[in-house]
C-alpha positions in Angstrom: 99.0 95.6 87.5 97.0 95.2 90.8 99.0 94.4 93.9 97.5 93.0 97.0 98.4 95.0 100.1 97.8 94.5 103.8 94.7 96.3 105.2 95.8 99.4 106.9 95.0 99.9 110.6 95.4 103.1 112.6 97.7 101.3 115.1 99.9 99.6 112.5 103.2 101.1 111.3 103.7 101.5 107.6 107.1 101.2 105.8 107.7 102.8 102.5 108.4 100.5 99.6 111.1 101.0 97.0 113.5 102.7 99.4 117.1 102.1 100.4 119.5 103.1 103.1 122.3 105.5 102.1 125.3 105.3 104.3 128.3 107.6 104.2 131.2 105.9 106.0 133.9 107.3 108.3 132.0 108.4 111.4 132.9 107.1 114.8 129.8 105.9 116.7 129.3 106.9 120.3 126.5 107.3 122.8 123.7 105.2 124.2 121.2 102.9 122.4 118.3 101.1 123.9 117.5 97.4 123.0 113.8 96.6 122.5 112.1 93.2 123.0 113.4 90.4 120.9 112.0 89.8 117.3 112.6 86.1 117.7 110.5 86.1 120.9 107.7 88.5 120.4 106.2 86.8 117.4 106.0 83.5 119.3 104.5 85.2 122.4 101.8 86.7 120.1 101.1 83.2 118.8 101.0 81.8 122.4 98.2 84.3 123.2 95.9 82.1 121.1 96.0 79.5 123.9 93.8 81.5 126.2 90.5 83.3 125.6 90.6 87.0 126.5 93.1 89.9 126.3 96.8 89.1 126.6 99.1 92.2 126.9 102.7 92.1 125.8 105.2 94.8 126.7 108.6 95.8 125.3 107.3 95.1 121.8 109.7 96.1 119.0 108.2 98.4 116.4 109.1 96.1 113.4 107.4 95.0 110.3 107.1 91.4 111.4 105.0 92.4 114.4 102.6 94.2 111.9 102.4 91.0 109.8 101.7 88.8 112.8 99.1 91.2 114.1 97.3 91.0 110.8 97.5 87.2 110.9 95.9 87.1 114.3 93.2 89.5 113.2 92.3 87.2 110.4 92.0 84.4 113.0 89.4 86.5 114.7 91.4 88.3 117.4 91.3 92.0 118.1 94.8 93.3 118.1 95.8 96.8 119.2 99.4 98.0 119.1 100.6 101.1 120.9 103.9 101.8 119.1 104.9 104.6 121.5 104.3 102.6 124.6 105.7 99.4 123.0 102.7 97.2 123.8 100.4 94.9 122.0 97.0 93.8 123.3 95.6 90.6 121.7 92.0 89.8 122.6 91.4 86.2 121.6 87.8 85.0 121.0 86.3 81.8 122.4 86.6 80.1 119.0 89.5 81.5 116.9 89.7 80.7 113.2 92.2 78.1 112.0 93.5 79.2 108.6 96.7 81.2 108.2 96.8 82.5 104.6 99.7 82.4 102.2 99.9 86.1 101.5 100.9 86.7 105.1 102.8 83.5 105.9 105.0 83.8 102.8 106.4 87.1 104.2 107.4 85.7 107.6 108.4 82.2 108.4 107.6 82.7 112.1 104.0 82.5 111.1 104.3 78.7 111.3 104.3 79.1 115.1 100.5 79.4 115.1 100.3 75.7 114.1 100.8 74.3 117.6 98.5 76.6 119.6 95.7 76.4 117.0 95.6 72.6 116.9 95.8 72.5 120.7 93.1 75.1 121.2 90.6 74.6 118.4 91.5 71.1 117.1 92.6 72.2 113.6 95.2 74.4 112.0 95.6 75.2 108.2 98.8 77.0 107.8 100.3 77.9 104.4 103.8 76.6 103.9 106.0 79.5 105.0 108.4 81.8 103.3 110.7 84.3 105.1 114.5 84.8 104.8 116.4 83.0 102.0 119.1 81.6 104.3 118.7 77.9 103.5 116.6 74.8 104.1 114.5 74.8 107.3 112.2 71.8 106.9 109.1 71.2 109.0 109.6 67.5 109.5 110.3 67.9 113.2 107.1 70.0 113.7 105.1 67.4 111.8 106.6 64.3 113.5 106.2 65.9 116.9 102.5 66.8 116.4 101.9 63.3 115.1 103.3 61.8 118.3 101.0 64.1 120.2 98.0 62.6 118.3 97.4 65.0 115.5 96.8 64.0 111.9 99.0 66.1 109.6 98.8 66.4 105.9 99.9 68.8 103.1 97.2 69.9 100.6 97.2 72.8 98.1 100.2 74.5 99.7 98.8 74.3 103.2 100.0 72.2 106.2 96.9 70.9 107.8 96.8 69.5 111.3 93.7 68.0 113.0 93.2 66.5 116.4 90.4 65.8 118.8 92.3 65.7 122.1 96.1 65.8 122.0 97.8 63.5 124.4 101.2 63.5 126.0 104.2 61.8 124.3 108.0 61.4 124.4 109.5 63.4 121.6 113.2 63.4 120.5 114.2 66.2 118.2 117.0 65.3 115.7 118.2 68.9 116.0 117.5 71.5 118.7 115.2 73.4 116.5 113.9 76.6 118.0 110.7 76.6 115.9 109.9 72.9 116.5 110.5 73.3 120.2 108.2 76.3 120.4 105.4 74.7 118.3 105.5 71.4 120.2 105.7 73.2 123.6 102.6 75.3 122.8 100.7 72.2 121.7 101.8 70.1 124.7 100.6 72.6 127.4 96.9 71.7 126.5 97.5 68.0 125.8 96.2 65.4 128.1 99.1 63.8 130.2 102.8 64.4 130.2 105.0 65.3 127.3 108.8 65.2 127.3 110.7 67.0 124.6 114.4 65.9 124.5 117.1 67.8 122.7 115.0 70.9 122.9 116.3 74.3 122.0 117.7 76.3 124.9 117.7 79.9 123.5 116.7 82.8 125.8 113.6 83.1 123.6 112.6 79.6 124.5 113.0 80.5 128.2 110.8 83.6 127.5 107.9 81.6 126.0 108.2 79.0 128.8 108.0 81.8 131.4 104.9 83.3 129.7 103.2 79.9 129.5 103.8 79.2 133.2 102.4 82.6 134.0 99.3 81.5 132.0 98.9 78.4 134.1 101.0 75.8 132.3 103.2 73.3 134.1 106.7 73.1 132.6 109.8 71.6 134.2 113.4 71.8 132.9 113.2 75.4 131.6 116.5 76.4 130.2 117.7 72.8 129.8 117.6 70.5 126.8 114.8 68.4 128.3 111.4 69.9 128.8 108.7 68.1 130.7 105.2 69.5 130.2 102.1 68.4 132.3 99.1 69.3 130.2 96.3 71.4 131.7 92.7 71.9 130.7 92.9 75.6 130.0 95.1 78.7 130.3 94.4 82.3 131.2 95.6 85.5 129.6 98.4 87.5 131.2 100.6 90.6 130.9 104.1 89.6 129.9 107.4 91.5 129.2 109.4 90.4 126.2 113.0 89.4 126.7 115.6 91.9 125.3 116.8 91.3 121.7 120.3 89.8 122.0 120.9 90.0 118.3 120.1 93.7 118.1 122.4 94.2 121.2 125.1 92.2 119.5 124.8 94.2 116.3 125.3 97.5 118.2 128.3 95.9 120.0 129.9 95.0 116.6 129.2 98.5 115.3 131.1 100.0 118.2 134.1 97.8 117.4 134.1 98.3 113.7 133.9 102.1 113.9 136.4 102.3 116.8 133.6 103.8 118.8 132.1 103.8 122.3 128.5 102.6 122.7 126.5 101.9 125.9 123.8 99.3 125.1 120.9 99.9 127.5 118.8 96.8 128.3 121.3 94.5 126.6 121.7 91.2 128.4 125.4 90.3 128.4 124.6 86.8 129.7 122.9 86.0 126.4 126.0 87.2 124.4 128.9 85.7 126.4 130.6 84.1 123.4 130.1 87.0 121.0 131.3 89.5 123.6 134.3 87.3 124.3 135.1 87.4 120.6 135.0 91.2 120.6 137.4 91.3 123.5 139.7 89.0 121.5 139.4 91.5 118.7 140.8 94.2 121.0 137.6 95.8 122.4 136.8 96.8 126.0 133.5 95.4 127.3 132.2 96.8 130.6 129.2 95.2 132.3 126.6 97.7 133.7 123.6 97.2 136.0 121.2 97.8 133.0 123.3 96.6 130.1 126.9 96.8 128.9 129.3 99.2 127.2 131.6 98.4 124.3 134.5 100.6 123.3 137.4 100.3 120.8 140.4 102.5 120.1 142.2 100.7 117.3 141.6 98.6 114.2 140.1 95.3 115.3 141.8 91.9 115.0 140.0 89.3 112.8 138.5 86.5 114.9 137.4 82.9 114.1 133.8 82.0 114.7 131.8 78.8 114.5 128.0 79.0 114.7 126.2 76.5 116.8 122.8 76.3 118.6 122.6 78.2 121.8 124.6 78.6 124.0 127.0 78.5 121.0 127.7 81.4 118.7 124.5 82.7 117.2 124.1 82.3 113.4 122.2 85.6 113.4 125.4 87.4 114.3 127.5 85.7 111.7 127.1 88.3 108.9 128.0 91.2 111.3 131.2 89.4 112.4 132.1 88.7 108.8 131.8 92.4 108.2 134.1 93.0 111.2 136.6 90.5 109.9 136.6 92.2 106.5 138.3 95.3 108.0 140.2 93.4 110.7 143.9 92.8 111.0 144.9 89.3 109.7 142.6 86.5 108.5 139.9 84.5 110.1 137.8 81.5 109.3 134.0 81.6 109.8 132.1 78.3 109.9 128.4 78.2 109.4 126.8 75.1 110.8 123.1 76.0 110.8 122.0 77.6 107.5 123.8 76.7 104.3 122.7 79.8 102.4 123.8 82.3 105.1 126.9 83.1 103.0 124.8 84.5 100.1 125.4 88.0 101.4 129.2 87.6 100.9 128.7 88.3 97.2 127.3 91.7 98.2 130.1 92.4 100.7 132.8 91.8 98.1 131.2 94.6 96.1 132.5 96.8 98.9 136.0 95.4 98.4 136.0 92.7 101.1 138.2 89.7 100.5 136.0 86.7 101.4 136.2 83.2 99.9 133.6 80.6 100.7 133.9 76.8 100.4 130.8 74.9 101.6 130.0 76.0 105.1 133.4 77.8 105.6 134.3 81.4 104.7 137.9 82.6 104.8 138.0 86.4 105.4 141.2 88.3 104.9 141.0 91.7 106.5 141.6 94.9 104.5 142.5 98.3 105.9 139.5 99.9 104.1 136.4 99.2 102.1 134.8 101.3 99.4 131.2 102.3 99.1 129.0 100.7 96.4 125.3 99.7 95.8 124.5 96.5 97.5 121.4 94.4 98.3 120.2 92.9 101.5 119.3 89.2 101.2 117.9 88.8 104.7 117.5 90.6 108.0 121.0 90.0 109.4 122.8 90.2 106.0 121.2 93.7 105.7 122.5 94.7 109.1 126.0 93.4 108.2 126.1 95.4 105.0 125.1 98.6 106.8 127.9 98.0 109.3 130.3 97.6 106.4 129.0 100.8 104.9 129.7 102.6 108.1 133.5 102.0 107.7 133.7 102.2 103.9 135.1 105.2 102.0 132.3 107.1 100.2 128.7 106.2 100.0 127.1 102.7 100.3 123.5 102.3 99.2 121.8 99.3 100.7 118.7 98.1 98.8 115.9 95.7 99.8 115.8 97.3 103.3 112.4 95.8 104.1 114.4 92.9 105.4 116.1 95.1 107.9 112.8 96.7 108.9 111.6 93.2 109.7 114.1 92.8 112.5 115.4 96.2 113.7 113.1 98.9 115.2 114.1 102.4 114.3 117.4 101.2 112.7 118.2 104.4 110.9 117.2 106.6 113.8 119.3 104.6 116.3 122.3 104.9 114.1 121.8 108.6 113.5 121.6 109.0 117.3 125.0 107.4 117.6 126.6 109.7 115.0 126.3 107.7 111.8 125.6 109.4 108.5 122.7 107.3 107.3 119.3 108.1 105.7 116.4 106.4 104.2 116.1 107.4 100.5 114.0 106.6 97.4 
């Protein structure tokens, strides 16, 4: 049977299909690991490059599969994209008239592809974006994207599996988001910077990645007030110019390494980790018994005993990040006592619990609650990653399980973690990528 594959480029990483991570538990992790730019930011920064003709350079780019997919999507829109994996840079040269169709074969692999909707309709007056795929972690409707673009003057329809937005000249508007959606905030923000007049987005998302894209847009010539708050006021400009911009560090990757230190009773220095973006998560680790030391260029997490189970409740930023929920469930699975985990953002985030119980974890879910009773030890078994963070959580569990844990469907992990296996090996883990 023929299978469609991405065109290969000399500057694009390739990831082997049909592989798994084999983890032998029992090793204490120690050493230093460096945090790259954020997955949840770089993809939107790459989309924002569409707003200006010419070459935009992004630095601190993580070498992950999602960057490869987004680069190919931009190429199909007419951009020249060159990624230097060793230097951690991507240069996106945008033509005077980019294309406007984002095809299904790429969009289905990565939900973040929907972020080209706003910049394309603002820049070229039309965007045809296939309805997205991505992680299977629950419903993430596009109603707020559509309603916001409509208020800005776009005509939006759905035809043949594509979301189609058309506009002559977007105009400023007052937009209230029913929920502080990161994706909707980003799309509407990128559309509003080239709209005529003033746009106010109320109940906007406040994540560090939102601040990052706002910072880049201001560098490009946009006028944005209220950055970091729940109300963004954008004064539209006629055009933007390309820039060089450094991507914000990945707080979820940093948090994953912090949890790994606690679970393995290790000692890890997390270089380039921004502790201000992880205040609640790090406070929870301290409650579990860990020592957290803030450093000029990151932070250090150490643990010398079995952790205590901790309750968590996921909420939009600055609340506890849903992307760290699976890792903390894994921690609680080997912690002292019992803890309640409440998931308020994605209803299917608990899907990975079925895999974690294969390792011997005692987890019971009821709606958006999970009761985790800690056990002294887990036992290795074959498991399957259902999304990026679930995969990371299963690997962390494998690090403390007796025997060998084989994690399948690791392309999910490759989407969000650069050099995941190599980083863990450098910290002393016994892990390898196998057929």
